[in-house]
C-alpha positions in Angstrom: -71.3 14.8 3.2 -74.5 13.4 4.7 -74.5 12.4 8.4 -75.0 8.7 9.1 -76.8 8.3 12.4 -74.9 5.0 13.1 -71.5 6.5 12.5 -69.2 6.9 15.5 -66.3 9.3 14.7 -62.9 8.6 16.1 -61.8 12.2 16.9 -58.5 14.0 17.5 -58.7 17.1 19.6 -56.3 19.7 18.2 -55.1 22.7 20.2 -52.4 25.3 19.3 -50.9 28.4 20.8 -48.2 30.4 19.0 -45.6 32.7 20.6 -47.2 35.5 18.5 -50.6 34.9 20.0 -49.1 35.0 23.5 -47.2 38.3 22.7 -50.0 40.1 21.1 -52.9 38.9 23.3 -53.4 40.3 26.8 -55.7 39.5 29.7 -58.8 37.5 29.1 -58.0 36.9 25.4 -54.7 35.4 26.2 -56.2 33.2 28.8 -59.0 32.1 26.5 -56.5 31.0 23.9 -54.3 29.0 26.3 -53.7 25.4 25.6 -55.6 24.2 28.8 -58.7 26.4 28.1 -58.9 25.2 24.4 -58.7 21.6 25.6 -61.3 22.1 28.3 -63.7 23.9 25.9 -63.5 21.0 23.4 -63.9 18.3 26.1 -67.0 20.1 27.4 -68.4 20.2 23.8 -68.0 16.5 23.2 -69.2 15.3 26.6 -72.8 14.7 25.4 -71.9 13.7 21.8 -72.5 10.0 21.6 -71.2 9.9 18.0 -67.8 11.2 18.9 -65.0 9.0 20.5 -61.9 10.9 21.5 -58.8 8.9 20.5 -56.0 11.5 20.9 -55.3 15.0 22.0 -52.7 16.8 19.9 -51.0 20.0 21.2 -48.7 22.4 19.5 -47.6 25.0 22.0 -45.4 27.8 20.6 -45.9 27.1 16.9 -47.1 29.6 14.3 -50.4 29.0 12.4 -48.8 29.9 9.1 -46.6 26.7 9.2 -48.2 23.3 8.9 -45.1 21.4 9.7 -46.0 21.4 13.4 -45.0 18.2 15.2 -48.4 17.3 16.7 -50.3 18.5 13.6 -48.2 16.1 11.5 -48.8 13.2 14.0 -52.5 13.9 13.7 -52.2 13.8 9.9 -50.3 10.5 10.2 -53.2 9.1 12.2 -55.7 10.3 9.6 -53.7 8.6 6.8 -53.5 5.4 8.8 -57.3 5.4 9.3 -57.1 5.9 13.1 -58.7 9.3 13.1 -61.6 10.5 10.9 -62.7 13.6 12.9 -60.8 16.7 13.9 -62.1 19.1 16.6 -60.7 22.6 17.1 -61.8 25.6 19.2 -61.9 27.7 16.0 -60.4 27.8 12.5 -57.5 30.1 13.7 -56.3 27.2 15.9 -56.3 24.9 12.9 -54.1 27.3 10.9 -53.8 30.9 9.8 -52.5 30.6 6.2 -55.3 30.9 3.7 -54.1 28.7 0.9 -52.9 25.7 2.9 -55.9 25.9 5.3 -58.2 25.6 2.2 -56.1 22.7 0.9 -56.6 20.7 4.1 -60.3 21.6 4.6 -61.5 21.4 1.0 -59.2 18.7 -0.5 -57.4 16.4 2.0 -60.0 16.0 4.7 -62.8 15.1 2.2 -60.4 12.7 0.4 -59.8 10.9 3.7 -63.4 11.2 4.8 -62.5 13.4 7.8 -65.1 15.5 9.6 -63.9 18.9 10.8 -65.6 20.7 13.7 -64.6 24.4 14.6 -66.7 25.0 17.7 -66.7 28.8 18.1 -67.1 29.3 14.3 -70.1 27.0 14.2 -68.5 24.9 11.5 -69.2 21.2 11.1 -68.4 19.7 7.7 -71.0 17.0 7.8 -73.8 19.6 8.1 -72.2 22.5 6.2 -74.0 24.3 3.4 -72.7 26.5 0.5 -73.0 29.5 2.8 -70.8 27.7 5.3 -68.2 27.2 2.5 -68.2 31.0 1.9 -68.0 31.6 5.7 -65.0 29.3 6.0 -63.2 31.1 3.1 -63.8 34.5 4.7 -62.7 33.3 8.1 -59.5 31.8 6.6 -58.8 35.1 4.8 -59.3 37.0 8.1 -57.0 34.7 9.9 -54.4 35.1 7.3 -54.7 38.9 7.4 -54.5 38.7 11.2 -51.1 36.9 10.9 -49.9 39.7 8.6 -50.9 42.4 11.0 -49.4 40.6 14.0 -46.2 40.0 12.0 -45.9 43.8 11.3 -46.6 44.7 14.9 -44.2 42.3 16.4 -41.4 43.3 13.9 -42.0 46.9 14.8 -41.8 46.1 18.6 -38.7 44.1 18.2 -37.0 46.8 16.1 -37.7 49.4 18.9 -36.2 47.0 21.4 -33.1 46.5 19.3 -32.6 50.3 18.9 -33.0 50.7 22.7 -30.1 48.2 23.2 -32.4 45.5 24.5 -31.3 41.9 23.9 -34.1 40.0 22.1 -32.4 36.6 21.4 -33.9 33.4 22.8 -30.6 32.5 24.6 -27.9 34.7 26.1 -24.5 34.5 24.5 -21.9 32.3 26.2 -20.5 34.4 29.2 -23.8 36.1 29.9 -27.2 35.4 31.3 -30.6 37.1 31.1 -31.6 39.2 34.1 -34.4 37.7 36.2 -36.0 41.1 36.4 -35.6 42.1 32.8 -35.3 39.4 30.1 -33.9 41.9 27.6 -30.9 42.8 29.8 -27.7 40.8 29.7 -25.8 40.2 32.9 -22.3 38.7 33.2 -22.3 35.0 34.1 -19.2 34.8 36.2 -18.0 31.2 35.4 -18.3 31.3 31.5 -17.1 34.9 31.5 -13.9 33.7 33.0 -13.5 31.1 30.3 -14.1 33.8 27.7 -11.3 35.9 29.2 -9.0 32.9 29.2 -9.8 32.3 25.5 -8.8 35.9 24.7 -5.7 35.7 26.9 -4.5 32.5 25.3 -5.0 34.0 21.8 -2.9 37.0 22.8 -0.2 34.5 23.9 -0.1 33.1 20.4 -2.3 30.0 20.7 -4.3 29.1 17.7 -8.0 28.2 17.8 -7.5 24.4 17.6 -5.1 24.5 20.5 -7.5 26.6 22.6 -10.4 24.2 21.8 -8.2 21.2 22.8 -7.1 22.8 26.0 -10.6 23.6 27.1 -11.7 20.1 26.3 -8.8 18.6 28.2 -9.6 20.7 31.2 -13.2 19.4 31.1 -14.8 22.8 30.4 -18.3 22.4 29.0 -18.8 23.8 25.5 -21.3 26.7 25.2 -24.1 24.3 24.1 -23.4 21.8 26.9 -23.2 24.7 29.5 -26.6 26.0 28.4 -28.0 22.5 28.7 -26.5 22.1 32.2 -28.4 25.3 33.2 -31.6 23.6 32.2 -32.0 25.4 28.8 -33.4 23.4 25.8 -30.7 24.9 23.5 -30.2 23.3 20.1 -27.8 24.2 17.3 -27.1 23.1 13.7 -23.4 22.9 14.6 -23.7 19.9 16.9 -22.3 16.7 15.3 -21.8 14.5 18.4 -24.1 13.4 21.2 -22.0 15.6 23.5 -21.0 18.9 21.9 -17.3 19.6 22.3 -15.2 22.7 21.9 -14.1 23.3 18.4 -11.9 25.8 16.6 -15.1 27.3 15.0 -16.7 27.8 18.4 -13.5 29.5 19.7 -13.3 31.8 16.7 -17.0 32.7 17.1 -16.2 33.9 20.6 -13.1 35.8 19.6 -15.0 37.7 16.9 -18.2 38.5 18.8 -18.4 42.2 19.8 -21.0 41.3 22.4 -18.0 40.8 24.8 -17.1 44.5 24.7 -20.7 45.5 25.5 -21.8 46.0 21.8 -25.1 44.4 20.7 -25.4 43.7 17.0 -28.9 42.6 16.2 -31.2 42.5 13.2 -28.6 40.8 11.0 -31.0 38.1 9.7 -34.6 38.4 8.6 -37.4 36.7 6.7 -39.0 38.5 3.7 -42.4 38.1 5.2 -44.5 36.0 7.6 -45.2 33.3 5.0 -41.6 32.8 3.8 -39.4 30.9 6.2 -36.2 31.3 4.3 -33.7 33.4 6.4 -31.7 36.1 4.5 -28.8 38.2 5.6 -29.5 42.0 5.7 -27.1 44.5 4.3 -24.6 45.6 7.0 -25.9 49.2 7.0 -29.3 47.8 8.1 -28.0 46.1 11.2 -28.9 47.6 14.6 -25.6 48.2 16.5 -25.7 49.6 20.0 -22.5 50.2 22.0 -22.3 49.9 25.8 -25.6 48.0 25.9 -24.4 45.8 28.8 -21.3 45.2 30.9 -18.2 44.2 28.9 -16.2 41.1 29.6 -13.3 42.0 27.4 -11.6 45.4 27.1 -12.1 47.0 23.6 -8.3 47.4 23.0 -7.8 43.7 23.7 -10.7 42.8 21.4 -9.3 44.9 18.6 -5.8 43.4 19.1 -7.3 39.9 18.8 -9.0 40.8 15.5 -5.7 41.9 14.1 -4.1 38.6 15.3 -6.9 36.7 13.5 -6.1 38.6 10.3 -2.3 38.0 10.7 -2.5 34.3 11.7 -0.9 31.9 9.3 -0.7 28.1 9.4 0.6 26.8 12.7 3.6 24.5 12.3 2.9 20.8 13.0 3.2 19.8 16.7 3.0 23.5 17.7 0.1 25.0 19.6 1.3 28.6 19.2 1.8 30.8 16.2 5.4 32.1 15.9 5.7 35.7 17.2 6.4 37.3 13.8 4.2 35.1 11.7 2.2 37.0 9.0 4.3 40.2 9.4 7.5 39.4 7.5 7.9 40.5 3.8 10.7 40.7 1.3 11.8 44.3 1.0 13.0 43.8 -2.6 9.9 42.1 -4.2 7.2 42.7 -1.6 6.4 39.0 -1.3 6.1 37.1 1.9 9.1 35.5 3.6 8.6 31.8 4.3 9.9 30.1 7.5 12.0 27.1 6.9 13.9 24.7 9.2 17.0 22.7 8.8 19.2 20.5 11.0 22.9 21.0 11.4 25.2 19.2 13.8 22.2 17.5 15.4 20.6 20.9 16.1 17.5 22.4 14.5 17.7 25.9 13.0 15.0 28.1 11.6 15.4 30.8 9.0 13.2 33.0 6.7 13.6 33.0 2.9 11.9 35.0 0.2 8.8 33.1 -0.9 8.9 34.5 -4.4 12.4 33.0 -5.0 11.1 29.7 -3.6 8.2 29.7 -6.2 9.6 31.3 -9.3 13.2 32.4 -8.7 12.2 35.9 -9.8 13.8 37.4 -6.6 17.2 36.7 -5.0 17.6 33.9 -2.6 18.3 36.1 0.4 17.5 34.7 3.9 17.9 35.5 7.5 18.1 33.2 10.6 15.1 33.4 12.8 17.1 34.0 16.0 19.0 36.9 14.4 15.7 38.4 13.1 13.9 38.1 16.4 16.9 39.6 18.3 17.1 42.5 15.9 13.4 43.2 16.0 13.4 43.1 19.8 16.2 45.6 19.9 14.6 48.0 17.4 11.3 47.7 19.2 12.9 48.5 22.6 14.6 51.5 21.0 11.3 52.7 19.4 9.5 52.4 22.7 12.2 54.3 24.5 11.9 57.1 21.9 8.2 57.3 22.5 8.7 57.5 26.3 11.2 60.3 25.8 8.9 62.2 23.4 6.1 61.8 25.8 8.1 63.3 28.6 9.2 66.2 26.3 5.7 67.0 25.2 4.5 66.9 28.8 7.1 69.5 29.6 6.0 71.6 26.6 2.5 71.7 27.9 3.7 73.2 31.1 5.8 76.0 29.7 4.9 79.5 28.3 6.6 78.5 25.1 3.5 76.4 24.4 1.7 79.5 23.1 4.6 80.2 20.6 4.6 76.6 19.4 0.9 76.6 18.7 0.6 80.0 17.1 1.5 78.8 13.6 -1.0 75.9 13.9 -3.8 78.3 15.0 -3.0 80.7 12.1 -3.0 77.8 9.7 -6.4 76.6 11.0 -7.9 80.1 10.5 -6.6 80.2 6.9 -8.0 76.7 6.1 -11.4 77.7 7.6 -11.4 80.8 5.3 -10.5 78.7 2.3 -13.3 76.2 3.1 -15.9 79.0 3.4 -14.7 80.5 0.1 -14.9 77.3 -1.8 -18.4 76.6 -0.6 -19.6 80.0 -1.5 -18.1 79.7 -5.0 -19.7 76.3 -5.5 -23.1 77.7 -4.5 -22.5 80.7 -6.8 -21.7 78.3 -9.7 -25.1 76.5 -9.1 -26.9 79.9 -9.2 -25.2 80.7 -12.5 -26.4 77.4 -13.9 -30.0 78.2 -12.9 -29.7 81.7 -14.4 -28.4 80.2 -17.7 -25.0 81.8 -17.4 -23.2 78.4 -17.2 -23.9 75.3 -19.3 -24.5 72.1 -17.4 -21.1 70.7 -18.5 -19.2 73.8 -17.4 -21.1 73.7 -14.1 -20.3 70.0 -13.5 -16.6 70.7 -14.2 -16.5 73.6 -11.8 -18.4 71.8 -9.1 -16.0 68.8 -9.3 -13.0 71.2 -8.9 -14.5 72.8 -5.8 -15.5 69.5 -4.4 -11.9 68.3 -4.7 -10.6 71.5 -3.0 -13.1 71.2 -0.2 -12.1 67.6 0.4 -8.4 68.6 0.5 -9.0 71.5 2.8 -11.2 69.4 5.1 -8.4 66.8 5.4 -5.9 69.5 6.2 -8.2 71.0 8.8 -8.5 67.6 10.5 -4.7 67.2 10.6 -4.1 70.6 12.1 -6.8 70.0 14.7 -5.1 66.7 15.6 -1.8 68.4 16.0 -3.3 71.1 18.2 -4.8 68.4 20.3 -1.3 67.3 21.3 -1.0 70.6 23.2 -4.5 71.4 24.4 -6.6 68.3 24.9 -6.4 66.8 28.4 -3.3 64.7 28.3 -2.4 64.3 24.7 0.1 61.8 26.3 -2.7 59.7 27.5 -3.7 58.9 23.9 -4.2 55.1 23.9 -1.5 54.3 21.4 1.2 56.0 23.5 0.0 54.3 26.6 0.0 50.9 24.8 3.7 51.4 23.8 4.7 52.6 27.2 3.2 49.5 28.8 6.0 47.5 27.1 8.9 49.7 28.1 10.5 46.8 30.0 10.0 44.2 27.3 12.7 41.5 27.3 11.3 39.0 24.8 8.9 39.1 21.8 5.4 37.8 22.4 2.7 37.4 19.8 0.4 40.0 21.5 3.1 42.7 21.8 4.2 42.2 18.2 0.7 42.5 16.8 0.1 45.6 18.9 3.3 47.4 18.0 4.5 46.3 14.6 2.7 46.8 11.3 5.2 45.2 8.9 8.8 43.8 8.8 10.7 44.0 5.5 13.9 42.0 4.9 16.2 43.2 2.1 19.3 41.6 0.4 22.2 41.6 2.8 19.9 41.0 5.9 18.9 44.7 6.1 15.8 45.0 8.2 13.2 47.7 8.1 10.3 47.8 10.5 7.1 49.8 10.1 5.6 50.3 13.6 1.9 50.8 14.3 0.8 54.5 14.6 3.7 55.5 12.4 2.0 58.8 11.4 1.2 59.7 15.0 4.8 59.0 15.9 6.0 61.4 13.1 3.6 64.0 14.3 5.1 63.8 17.8 8.6 64.2 16.4 7.5 67.2 14.3 6.0 68.9 17.3 9.1 68.5 19.4 11.3 69.7 16.5 9.1 72.7 15.9 9.1 73.6 19.5 12.9 73.4 19.8 13.4 75.5 16.6 11.1 78.2 17.9 12.7 78.1 21.3 16.1 78.8 19.7 14.6 81.7 17.8 13.1 83.3 20.9 16.3 82.9 22.9 
């Protein structure tokens, strides 16, 4: 393009600074690349240029150079297409863009097509005076800028991964219930007001409320949704989930809170990534690649409450119309004869409403009998059996505490200790024999097929012995570990020793399954059933040995 001395160019000043530039640059370099310094350098450059008339200043602060969908860059392109701008001035080509292919597209194709002059001051580039050597220089600089982006991307990814593994929070916005520390932006601190709301949400869930009811209650109480709360704190927070001008609480938002381990102090980061710095598509990593750090910050919710709520979310069934709470036994009742679920039905008799459970299989295909049980009778029976079970645990706990404080403890554990020694010996023998078989394979004594067969047999024996070893160690812990009786599951049951009515939280914590058989026979599987049987066996074994000694 030859320069016309009479031409006056209507120019757009374009300046850009990315977050990556700010993170990777320090000191004078960072200051040099600042938006204000770029702008001032360009204004100083054009001050004595009579052929350049500045018509706009376009600024993209916080936008990467590899993406050309920057807001002000696109506004500048709109001005170019409308004939308002025919000259673009940048500090250097890296401010224009850092992606080699697209930078070449704009500089070599689009700008010449629209008759646009490009000036990159520090690179000495002016397209109305450039030569073939300048074309080569532009290509090299664009390649260098592209490679710079690649290097910066690798460095930043590495830095962020180190922070994740150290339990440092690297998200742009703190989760609802937390705020970033003023002294350390990678540390989460409890934000008292929303943290109280989070605790209310978990408490209401334990009481049997479903997510829709919780969302409605929060909205009715005038509690700001997570998004609106962030905005009220002056944060420019945006989300794809917003559908109304004012974001409201929703069942989805409530469930997101109920399932987020951040509230027990656990940070899960590195879940999403992009293949590389040029591809903007976000992909989900395999779970074993996530970075999970426990006790990274102060918890808002106790871990046992969090785990109980997860079980409630798995058990939850459809809430009946006009009900905001899930029925206490929902999701736990099965037909003992066919294994299908029992369905809750209601009927009206004598002006009164009654509820009962009937086999769902019979309702669908009549392949099981039409046995049923009134809801009131079922709940009364379950409550009585639960009270009895808790009382048994309390008594067993007291017995085992007494055992720990008596000389008979040595007698009671002698068999377990002898068994553990025998299992350890078996494990060592199996491992030696497995190693010997491998040596025989190498020496040509065993064929490969024979070796694989022998190896699999010893692997199975080692697995069985390891399982037995763990079980014996667990039984021994009932005697020797500090307060076997303080095991969490025992404490959880003992908390409900004075239970007078079934609640959703207690049921989910204490009951695994309820089976209803023909004739209204009820069978309950309580949680920690195997641990309970172990307690019974320990007490029985102690009593038997005590009789033998006496």
